[in-house]
TIPA-125210 format. One record per residue (C-alpha): residue number from 1; chain; x, y, z; residue in one letter. Coordinates in Angstrom, 2 decimals, decimal comma. Layout:
SITE seq mol       x       y       z type
SITE NUM   A       X       Y       Z    A
...
***
This chain:
SITE seq mol       x       y       z type
SITE   1   A    0,00    0,00    0,00    X
SITE   2   A    1,60    3,25   -1,15    X
SITE   3   A    1,21    6,86   -0,09    X
SITE   4   A    0,03    8,96   -3,03    X
SITE   5   A   -0,37   12,36   -1,37    X
SITE   6   A    0,18   14,26    1,89    X
SITE   7   A   -2,24   16,92    3,14    X
SITE   8   A   -1,83   19,20    6,18    X
SITE   9   A   -4,45   21,11    8,14    X
SITE  10   A   -4,05   23,52   11,05    X
SITE  11   A   -5,70   22,57   14,31    X
SITE  12   A   -6,17   23,48   17,96    X
SITE  13   A   -5,13   21,32   20,86    X
SITE  14   A   -7,06   20,33   23,97    X
SITE  15   A   -5,38   22,95   26,13    X
SITE  16   A   -2,91   25,85   25,99    X
SITE  17   A    0,74   26,78   25,75    X
SITE  18   A    1,93   28,20   29,09    X
SITE  19   A    5,20   30,01   29,69    X
SITE  20   A    6,45   27,95   32,63    X
SITE  21   A    9,36   30,26   33,38    X
SITE  22   A    7,07   33,27   33,61    X
SITE  23   A    4,73   31,37   35,95    X
SITE  24   A    7,64   30,34   38,17    X
SITE  25   A    8,76   33,97   38,26    X
SITE  26   A    5,39   34,97   39,69    X
SITE  27   A    2,89   35,51   36,86    X
SITE  28   A   -0,53   35,56   38,56    X
SITE  29   A   -3,90   34,21   37,46    X
SITE  30   A   -6,45   36,64   36,06    X
SITE  31   A   -9,53   34,51   35,45    X
SITE  32   A   -8,36   31,72   33,17    X
SITE  33   A   -5,36   33,63   31,85    X
SITE  34   A   -2,23   35,06   33,46    X
SITE  35   A   -1,06   38,60   34,12    X
SITE  36   A    2,54   39,44   33,30    X
SITE  37   A    5,09   39,48   30,53    X
SITE  38   A    6,22   36,26   28,83    X
SITE  39   A    9,81   35,17   29,41    X
SITE  40   A   10,32   32,20   27,08    X
SITE  41   A   11,21   32,89   23,44    X
SITE  42   A    8,28   32,73   21,00    X
SITE  43   A    5,54   33,43   23,54    X
SITE  44   A    3,39   36,53   22,96    X
SITE  45   A    1,58   36,05   26,26    X
SITE  46   A    2,05   33,84   29,32    X
SITE  47   A   -0,89   31,67   28,22    X
SITE  48   A   -1,89   31,26   24,59    X
SITE  49   A   -3,96   28,81   22,54    X
SITE  50   A   -2,32   25,46   21,81    X
SITE  51   A   -1,84   24,63   18,13    X
SITE  52   A   -1,49   21,40   16,17    X
SITE  53   A   -1,06   20,19   12,61    X
SITE  54   A   -2,90   17,17   11,21    X
SITE  55   A   -0,77   15,25    8,72    X
SITE  56   A   -2,96   13,15    6,43    X
SITE  57   A   -1,51   10,41    4,24    X
SITE  58   A   -3,69    9,60    1,22    X
SITE  59   A   -3,30    5,91    0,41    X
SITE  60   A   -3,62    4,40   -3,04    X
SITE  61   A   -6,88    2,63   -2,17    X
SITE  62   A   -8,46    5,92   -0,99    X
SITE  63   A   -8,01    5,40    2,73    X
SITE  64   A   -6,65    8,29    4,81    X
SITE  65   A   -4,15    7,69    7,61    X
SITE  66   A   -3,37   10,59    9,92    X
SITE  67   A   -1,53   11,80   12,95    X
SITE  68   A   -1,36   15,12   14,80    X
SITE  69   A    1,77   17,17   15,41    X
SITE  70   A    1,52   18,63   18,90    X
SITE  71   A    3,80   19,91   21,65    X
SITE  72   A    3,56   20,03   25,43    X
SITE  73   A    1,87   22,72   27,51    X
SITE  74   A    5,20   23,99   28,84    X
SITE  75   A    6,96   24,24   25,47    X
SITE  76   A   10,43   25,75   25,47    X
SITE  77   A   11,05   24,81   29,14    X
SITE  78   A   13,03   22,02   30,79    X
SITE  79   A   15,29   21,45   27,79    X
SITE  80   A   12,46   21,09   25,26    X
SITE  81   A   12,11   22,29   21,66    X
SITE  82   A   10,72   25,81   21,15    X
SITE  83   A    7,10   26,91   20,88    X
SITE  84   A    5,23   25,02   18,12    X
SITE  85   A    3,11   27,28   15,90    X
SITE  86   A    1,28   25,77   12,92    X
SITE  87   A    1,97   28,61   10,48    X
SITE  88   A    5,70   28,18   11,01    X
SITE  89   A    5,80   24,45   10,43    X
SITE  90   A    3,18   23,53    7,80    X
SITE  91   A    5,53   24,87    5,08    X
SITE  92   A    8,33   22,68    6,45    X
SITE  93   A    6,15   19,56    6,20    X
SITE  94   A    4,87   20,42    2,72    X
SITE  95   A    8,25   21,35    1,27    X
SITE  96   A   10,73   19,07    3,04    X
SITE  97   A    8,83   15,99    4,22    X
SITE  98   A    5,85   15,36    1,92    X
SITE  99   A    7,98   14,71   -1,20    X
SITE 100   A    9,89   12,03    0,72    X
SITE 101   A    6,65   10,35    1,87    X
SITE 102   A    4,84   10,23   -1,46    X
SITE 103   A    5,38    6,93   -3,21    X
SITE 104   A    6,58    5,09   -0,09    X
SITE 105   A    5,31    1,61    0,63    X
SITE 106   A    3,56    1,19    4,01    X
SITE 107   A    4,92   -2,25    4,82    X
SITE 108   A    6,99   -1,72    7,99    X
SITE 109   A    6,30    0,94   10,60    X
SITE 110   A    9,54    0,61   12,58    X
SITE 111   A   11,83    1,23    9,60    X
SITE 112   A    9,77    4,14    8,27    X
SITE 113   A    9,42    5,76   11,70    X
SITE 114   A   13,14    5,58   12,43    X
SITE 115   A   13,94    7,08    9,03    X
SITE 116   A   11,66   10,09    9,42    X
SITE 117   A   12,39   10,54   13,11    X
SITE 118   A   16,10   10,91   12,29    X
SITE 119   A   15,53   13,08    9,21    X
SITE 120   A   17,38   16,40    9,11    X
SITE 121   A   16,68   19,65    7,29    X
SITE 122   A   19,61   22,02    6,85    X
SITE 123   A   21,64   19,91    9,24    X
SITE 124   A   19,07   20,02   12,05    X
SITE 125   A   16,58   17,42   13,26    X
SITE 126   A   12,92   18,20   12,83    X
SITE 127   A   10,96   19,75   15,71    X
SITE 128   A    9,77   17,04   18,11    X
SITE 129   A    6,12   17,91   17,32    X
SITE 130   A    6,61   17,23   13,60    X
SITE 131   A    8,35   13,92   14,25    X
SITE 132   A    5,53   13,04   16,65    X
SITE 133   A    2,75   13,67   14,12    X
SITE 134   A    4,47   12,16   11,08    X
SITE 135   A    5,20    8,89   12,86    X
SITE 136   A    1,63    8,69   14,21    X
SITE 137   A    0,41    8,93   10,61    X
SITE 138   A    2,87    6,24    9,51    X
SITE 139   A    1,69    3,89   12,28    X
SITE 140   A   -1,92    4,46   11,26    X
SITE 141   A   -0,97    3,94    7,61    X
SITE 142   A    0,72    0,59    8,23    X
SITE 143   A   -2,26   -0,51   10,35    X
SITE 144   A   -4,69    0,44    7,58    X
SITE 145   A   -2,55   -1,32    4,97    X
SITE 146   A   -2,53   -4,50    7,08    X
SITE 147   A   -6,15   -4,10    8,23    X
SITE 148   A   -5,30   -4,43   11,92    X
SITE 149   A   -5,19   -2,06   14,88    X
SITE 150   A   -2,18    0,16   15,55    X
SITE 151   A   -1,62   -1,78   18,78    X
SITE 152   A   -1,22   -5,03   16,85    X
SITE 153   A    1,34   -3,44   14,52    X
SITE 154   A    3,40   -2,34   17,54    X
SITE 155   A    3,05   -5,66   19,35    X
SITE 156   A    4,11   -7,65   16,30    X
SITE 157   A    6,92   -5,46   14,95    X
SITE 158   A    8,53   -4,92   18,36    X
SITE 159   A    7,80   -8,39   19,74    X
SITE 160   A    6,54   -6,88   22,98    X
SITE 161   A    5,27  -10,22   24,25    X
SITE 162   A    2,27   -8,73   26,06    X
SITE 163   A   -1,42   -9,43   25,81    X
SITE 164   A   -3,30   -6,40   24,54    X
SITE 165   A   -5,63   -5,54   27,42    X
SITE 166   A   -6,75   -2,61   29,56    X
SITE 167   A   -4,19   -0,76   31,64    X
SITE 168   A   -4,78    1,88   34,36    X
SITE 169   A   -5,79    5,35   33,13    X
SITE 170   A   -4,41    8,43   34,90    X
SITE 171   A   -6,72   11,46   34,95    X
SITE 172   A   -5,64   15,08   35,45    X
SITE 173   A   -7,63   17,78   37,19    X
SITE 174   A   -6,00   21,06   36,35    X
SITE 175   A   -6,56   23,72   38,99    X
SITE 176   A  -10,11   22,50   39,69    X
SITE 177   A   -8,65   19,78   41,88    X
SITE 178   A  -11,70   19,32   44,14    X
SITE 179   A  -14,69   19,08   41,80    X
SITE 180   A  -12,63   17,23   39,22    X
SITE 181   A  -11,56   14,70   41,85    X
SITE 182   A  -15,25   13,93   42,36    X
SITE 183   A  -15,60   13,30   38,62    X
SITE 184   A  -12,68   10,88   38,75    X
SITE 185   A  -14,15    8,96   41,66    X
SITE 186   A  -17,56    8,72   40,00    X
SITE 187   A  -15,98    7,39   36,78    X
SITE 188   A  -13,70    5,00   38,62    X
SITE 189   A  -10,39    6,40   37,39    X
SITE 190   A   -7,61    4,04   38,41    X
SITE 191   A   -5,01    6,79   38,94    X
SITE 192   A   -5,80   10,37   40,03    X
SITE 193   A   -5,81   13,44   40,30    X
SITE 194   A   -2,54   15,09   39,03    X
SITE 195   A   -3,68   18,26   40,89    X
SITE 196   A   -1,32   20,76   39,18    X
SITE 197   A    0,69   21,83   42,24    X
SITE 198   A    2,89   24,33   40,39    X
SITE 199   A    3,13   27,19   42,91    X
SITE 200   A    4,66   26,98   46,38    X
SITE 201   A    2,74   29,74   48,14    X
SITE 202   A   -0,67   29,17   46,56    X
SITE 203   A   -0,84   25,39   46,19    X
SITE 204   A    1,88   23,55   48,14    X
SITE 205   A    2,14   25,95   51,05    X
SITE 206   A    5,48   27,37   52,16    X
SITE 207   A    5,73   24,56   54,72    X
SITE 208   A    3,88   22,03   52,53    X
SITE 209   A    0,70   22,28   54,61    X
SITE 210   A   -1,69   23,07   51,75    X
SITE 211   A   -0,83   19,95   49,79    X
SITE 212   A   -0,87   17,87   52,97    X
SITE 213   A   -4,44   19,01   53,70    X
SITE 214   A   -5,45   18,27   50,11    X
SITE 215   A   -4,08   14,71   50,27    X
SITE 216   A   -5,98   14,12   53,53    X
SITE 217   A   -9,16   15,47   51,92    X
SITE 218   A   -8,61   13,29   48,83    X
SITE 219   A   -8,30   10,11   50,89    X
SITE 220   A  -11,43   10,93   52,87    X
SITE 221   A  -13,32   11,90   49,70    X
SITE 222   A  -12,64    8,62   47,93    X
SITE 223   A  -13,73    6,66   50,97    X
SITE 224   A  -16,90    8,73   51,22    X
SITE 225   A  -17,96    8,62   47,55    X
SITE 226   A  -16,88    5,18   46,38    X
SITE 227   A  -19,61    2,60   46,07    X
SITE 228   A  -17,31   -0,38   46,66    X
SITE 229   A  -14,19   -0,83   48,78    X
SITE 230   A  -12,70   -2,62   45,81    X
SITE 231   A  -12,20    0,82   44,25    X
SITE 232   A   -8,74    1,81   45,44    X
SITE 233   A   -7,16    4,38   43,13    X
SITE 234   A   -3,50    5,35   43,15    X
SITE 235   A   -2,97    9,01   44,06    X
SITE 236   A   -0,54   10,57   41,60    X
SITE 237   A    0,25   14,25   42,20    X
SITE 238   A    2,52   16,41   40,06    X
SITE 239   A    4,26   19,06   42,15    X
SITE 240   A    6,41   20,68   39,42    X
SITE 241   A    9,51   20,89   41,60    X
SITE 242   A    7,80   22,86   44,38    X
SITE 243   A    8,80   20,43   47,16    X
SITE 244   A   12,44   21,09   46,34    X
SITE 245   A   11,87   24,84   46,53    X
SITE 246   A    9,96   24,67   49,81    X
SITE 247   A   12,49   22,39   51,52    X
SITE 248   A   15,73   23,87   50,18    X
SITE 249   A   16,45   20,82   47,99    X
SITE 250   A   17,52   19,00   51,15    X
SITE 251   A   17,07   15,24   50,69    X
SITE 252   A   16,27   14,53   54,36    X
SITE 253   A   13,79   17,38   54,64    X
SITE 254   A   12,05   16,37   51,41    X
SITE 255   A   11,88   12,75   52,56    X
SITE 256   A   10,41   13,81   55,93    X
SITE 257   A    7,69   15,75   54,13    X
SITE 258   A    7,00   12,93   51,66    X
SITE 259   A    6,58   10,55   54,60    X
SITE 260   A    3,83   12,82   55,97    X
SITE 261   A    2,13   12,87   52,58    X
SITE 262   A    2,29    9,08   52,37    X
SITE 263   A    0,64    8,75   55,78    X
SITE 264   A   -2,05   11,24   54,80    X
SITE 265   A   -2,84    9,25   51,64    X
SITE 266   A   -3,48    5,96   53,45    X
SITE 267   A   -5,09    3,56   52,79    X
SITE 268   A   -4,21    4,57   49,23    X
SITE 269   A   -0,89    4,42   47,42    X
SITE 270   A    0,76    7,77   46,63    X
SITE 271   A    2,98    8,86   43,76    X
SITE 272   A    4,69   12,24   43,62    X
SITE 273   A    5,83   13,47   40,22    X
SITE 274   A    8,65   15,96   39,83    X
SITE 275   A    9,49   16,59   43,52    X
SITE 276   A   12,31   18,91   42,53    X
SITE 277   A   13,61   20,65   39,41    X
SITE 278   A   17,25   21,70   39,66    X
SITE 279   A   17,28   22,92   36,03    X
SITE 280   A   20,12   20,65   34,89    X
SITE 281   A   19,88   17,11   33,49    X
SITE 282   A   22,81   15,57   35,38    X
SITE 283   A   21,97   17,28   38,67    X
SITE 284   A   18,28   16,39   38,28    X
SITE 285   A   19,15   12,73   37,82    X
SITE 286   A   21,37   12,79   40,90    X
SITE 287   A   18,86   14,63   43,10    X
SITE 288   A   16,02   12,30   42,14    X
SITE 289   A   18,25    9,22   42,46    X
SITE 290   A   19,26   10,20   45,98    X
SITE 291   A   15,72   10,99   47,10    X
SITE 292   A   14,45    7,70   45,61    X
SITE 293   A   17,12    5,80   47,55    X
SITE 294   A   16,19    7,62   50,78    X
SITE 295   A   12,48    6,85   50,28    X
SITE 296   A   13,29    3,18   49,74    X
SITE 297   A   15,63    3,03   52,74    X
SITE 298   A   12,92    4,38   55,02    X
SITE 299   A   10,14    2,27   53,50    X
SITE 300   A    7,97    5,34   52,89    X
SITE 301   A    4,55    4,84   51,24    X
SITE 302   A    5,44    7,05   48,25    X
SITE 303   A    6,71    6,39   44,74    X
SITE 304   A    8,59    9,12   42,89    X
SITE 305   A    7,96    9,87   39,22    X
SITE 306   A   10,55   11,49   36,97    X
SITE 307   A    9,35   14,22   34,62    X
SITE 308   A   11,45   17,35   34,04    X
SITE 309   A   14,74   16,75   32,21    X
SITE 310   A   13,62   13,23   31,34    X
SITE 311   A   12,48   14,13   27,84    X
SITE 312   A   14,16   11,99   25,18    X
SITE 313   A   14,74    8,26   24,79    X
SITE 314   A   18,35    8,86   25,83    X
SITE 315   A   17,09   10,68   28,95    X
SITE 316   A   14,73    7,81   29,77    X
SITE 317   A   17,63    5,35   29,60    X
SITE 318   A   19,81    7,67   31,71    X
SITE 319   A   17,20    8,04   34,48    X
SITE 320   A   16,20    4,35   34,39    X
SITE 321   A   19,81    3,13   34,52    X
SITE 322   A   20,43    5,29   37,60    X
SITE 323   A   17,14    4,43   39,34    X
SITE 324   A   16,16    8,09   39,40    X
SITE 325   A   12,53    7,60   40,35    X
SITE 326   A   10,32    4,55   40,79    X
SITE 327   A    8,43    5,45   37,62    X
SITE 328   A    9,33    7,54   34,59    X
SITE 329   A    6,87    9,68   32,71    X
SITE 330   A    7,39    9,06   29,01    X
SITE 331   A    6,20   12,50   27,92    X
SITE 332   A    5,15   11,42   24,47    X
SITE 333   A    5,44   14,66   22,42    X
SITE 334   A    8,90   15,35   23,86    X
SITE 335   A   10,29   12,13   22,40    X
SITE 336   A    9,57   13,08   18,80    X
SITE 337   A    8,78    9,93   16,83    X
SITE 338   A    6,35    7,58   18,53    X
SITE 339   A    8,87    4,81   17,84    X
SITE 340   A   10,85    6,38   20,70    X
SITE 341   A    7,78    6,13   22,95    X
SITE 342   A    7,66    2,40   22,21    X
SITE 343   A   11,37    1,92   22,88    X
SITE 344   A   11,13    3,94   26,11    X
SITE 345   A    8,27    1,91   27,55    X
SITE 346   A   10,03   -1,32   26,70    X
SITE 347   A   13,31   -0,09   28,22    X
SITE 348   A   11,61    0,84   31,50    X
SITE 349   A   10,01   -2,58   31,67    X
SITE 350   A   13,37   -4,23   30,99    X
SITE 351   A   14,93   -2,24   33,86    X
SITE 352   A   12,06   -2,87   36,29    X
SITE 353   A   11,10    0,80   36,40    X
SITE 354   A    7,47    1,90   36,19    X
SITE 355   A    6,52    3,02   32,67    X
SITE 356   A    3,99    5,85   32,53    X
SITE 357   A    2,88    6,56   28,95    X
SITE 358   A    2,13   10,21   29,54    X
SITE 359   A    2,11   13,31   27,42    X
SITE 360   A    0,34   16,58   27,93    X
SITE 361   A   -3,07   18,16   28,29    X
SITE 362   A   -2,04   20,16   25,21    X
SITE 363   A   -2,42   17,26   22,75    X
SITE 364   A   -5,31   16,27   20,49    X
SITE 365   A   -7,82   13,45   20,37    X
SITE 366   A   -5,80   11,82   17,59    X
SITE 367   A   -2,42   11,81   19,31    X
SITE 368   A   -4,18   10,48   22,42    X
SITE 369   A   -5,71    7,59   20,48    X
SITE 370   A   -2,41    6,65   18,86    X
SITE 371   A   -0,42    6,70   22,09    X
SITE 372   A   -3,14    4,68   23,84    X
SITE 373   A   -2,61    1,96   21,22    X
SITE 374   A    1,12    2,10   21,95    X
SITE 375   A    0,65    1,99   25,72    X
SITE 376   A   -1,45   -1,16   25,69    X
SITE 377   A    0,69   -2,84   23,03    X
SITE 378   A    3,77   -2,36   25,23    X
SITE 379   A    2,12   -3,10   28,58    X
SITE 380   A    2,73    0,33   30,13    X
SITE 381   A    1,91    0,63   33,83    X
SITE 382   A   -0,44    3,54   33,21    X
SITE 383   A   -1,65    5,78   30,41    X
SITE 384   A   -2,57    9,46   30,63    X
SITE 385   A   -6,15   10,57   29,98    X
SITE 386   A   -5,66   13,41   27,51    X
SITE 387   A   -6,07   16,02   26,15    X
SITE 388   A   -7,50   18,83   28,28    X
SITE 389   A   -8,00   19,35   32,00    X
SITE 390   A  -11,73   18,72   32,15    X
SITE 391   A  -11,41   15,02   33,09    X
SITE 392   A  -14,49   13,81   31,18    X
SITE 393   A  -13,26   14,44   27,65    X
SITE 394   A   -9,74   13,04   27,99    X
SITE 395   A  -10,90   10,03   30,00    X
SITE 396   A  -13,60    9,30   27,40    X
SITE 397   A  -11,13    9,46   24,48    X
SITE 398   A   -8,51    7,19   26,05    X
SITE 399   A  -10,95    4,80   27,75    X
SITE 400   A  -13,06    4,29   24,66    X
SITE 401   A  -10,10    3,82   22,32    X
SITE 402   A   -8,62    1,30   24,74    X
SITE 403   A  -11,85   -0,67   24,88    X
SITE 404   A  -12,34   -0,56   21,09    X
SITE 405   A   -8,86   -1,90   20,43    X
SITE 406   A   -9,14   -4,66   23,05    X
SITE 407   A  -12,51   -5,74   21,61    X
SITE 408   A  -11,15   -5,88   18,06    X
SITE 409   A   -8,04   -7,80   19,11    X
SITE 410   A  -10,14  -10,27   21,10    X
SITE 411   A  -12,33  -10,86   18,07    X
SITE 412   A   -9,29  -12,03   16,11    X
SITE 413   A   -8,05  -14,42   18,79    X
***
């Protein structure tokens, strides 16, 4: 099955681009937006609409395979590629990439994905968002050519050795961390609530007391609202480095605080993502490695999740090899080609590290569907409900795609 044409269309994502550096420097909320000047290059305001590009491959039998180019909410921060604006990159796809796709045979995803993921223009690799969308379209194209699901293509080409079945879905609340937690409980989300703790004074508390109270409330709320004791979600909270700021990056102090959080979460399991951000890859690995070791030594009821500075496949290997965290977030758009997402999940599993097939609220329904296929084909430990921060929409997209794929695979058994 050959590609006979490539068409691009501009799109919006399920959330927004936020200038993380400006927020950390004190940009304040004004309604749903922020007040203050942007700091990161490319931003015209601290918060602006997220953009995407749909890349559609027209196949010789008339089918259309497609993927969406998208970048994370905090673009340009933490060692990532710059802000992704559709008007800047559609011409790159049409001029530099489309001619190399037209006429290609869709017979092997892995080989095609690696080729286009490594492609260079004027001596530079393509923006991660472009590599992300192009390889999604290629995976869909190979699946359509073979008349199977994308998950089956991944399972078979990478010999993952797993049964394609449901895995836990992780829902994210945004700033509406109370009402949205109720939604998660009602829908039976297996992992919750993310909570967006990205400000020390407003959300964590200078002494950590605000987050501690929230975790206590969350534990009580689940026990109050659940209809069966068999419902026992994992609490997974992203703190965006604020614990490090509040406790002077001191390993003992951070561990003492995490122990309190773990006690507050009981009887539920607690994960804390991004406890510190020291704004350097090597130092971040070391800080997270040391805190992970201290948590394990004390037997604290908390797992740590790596996020910032763990962006590429090489980063994933680096953090996994050094046991920097109990689980790594594989932040799907940051890895470029989705072939790297596959390799990252499989590497974590090989190393006995938790594999979280994540991403960002700032993706699209299409990128969410594709990465859900990948997550279940590789046996990831959890998969992010995305895009958006409204809970219902992202959970619906990922949950329903997961169930569709499992049903189709079971039919063929």
